[in-house]
C-alpha positions in Angstrom: -55.4 46.4 -0.9 -57.6 43.3 -1.0 -56.4 40.0 0.4 -55.7 37.1 -1.8 -58.2 34.2 -1.3 -55.4 31.8 -0.3 -53.7 34.2 2.2 -55.3 32.5 5.2 -54.4 29.0 4.0 -52.5 27.0 6.7 -49.4 25.7 4.8 -48.4 23.5 7.8 -51.3 21.1 7.0 -50.3 20.8 3.3 -48.8 17.4 2.3 -45.1 17.9 1.6 -43.8 16.8 -1.7 -41.4 14.0 -0.8 -39.6 14.0 -4.1 -38.5 17.6 -4.0 -34.9 18.5 -3.7 -35.6 20.6 -0.6 -37.0 17.6 1.3 -33.5 15.9 1.1 -33.3 12.6 2.9 -36.5 12.9 5.0 -38.1 10.0 3.3 -35.1 7.7 3.7 -34.6 8.8 7.3 -38.1 8.1 8.4 -38.1 4.7 6.8 -34.8 3.8 8.5 -36.2 5.1 11.8 -39.3 2.9 11.6 -37.2 -0.2 10.9 -35.0 0.7 13.9 -38.1 1.1 16.1 -39.4 -2.3 14.9 -36.1 -4.0 15.9 -36.1 -2.3 19.3 -39.7 -3.3 19.9 -38.9 -6.9 19.2 -35.8 -6.8 21.5 -37.2 -4.7 24.4 -40.9 -5.1 24.1 -43.4 -2.2 24.4 -41.9 0.5 26.6 -43.2 4.0 27.3 -40.4 5.5 25.3 -41.1 3.3 22.3 -44.8 4.1 22.6 -44.0 7.9 22.3 -41.5 7.2 19.5 -44.1 5.3 17.5 -46.6 8.1 18.0 -44.2 10.6 16.5 -43.0 8.2 13.8 -46.6 7.5 12.7 -47.3 11.2 12.4 -44.3 11.7 10.2 -45.2 8.7 8.1 -48.7 10.2 7.5 -47.3 13.6 6.8 -44.8 12.4 4.2 -47.2 9.8 2.7 -45.1 6.8 3.4 -46.9 3.5 3.0 -46.3 0.1 4.6 -45.3 -1.3 1.2 -42.5 1.3 0.9 -41.2 0.2 4.4 -41.5 -3.5 3.4 -39.6 -2.9 0.2 -36.7 -1.2 2.0 -36.6 -4.1 4.5 -36.3 -6.6 1.7 -33.5 -4.7 0.0 -31.4 -4.8 3.1 
């Protein structure tokens, strides 16, 4: 049987739909995590652990399409 044209498409690189029911609280959790990292960075300064945490958090922000405006809005609501 012939292969479908999209069979070799890498789905891991596809931007996840953040409003889907399946995504659950991913969007809320990553925003809260970034706010927590900002607070820790102000208290402790730039540490190696925080540097790695920021690297992973920025990757998740990019993957889920979270903008700085969304983070600022959640900070203002609190």
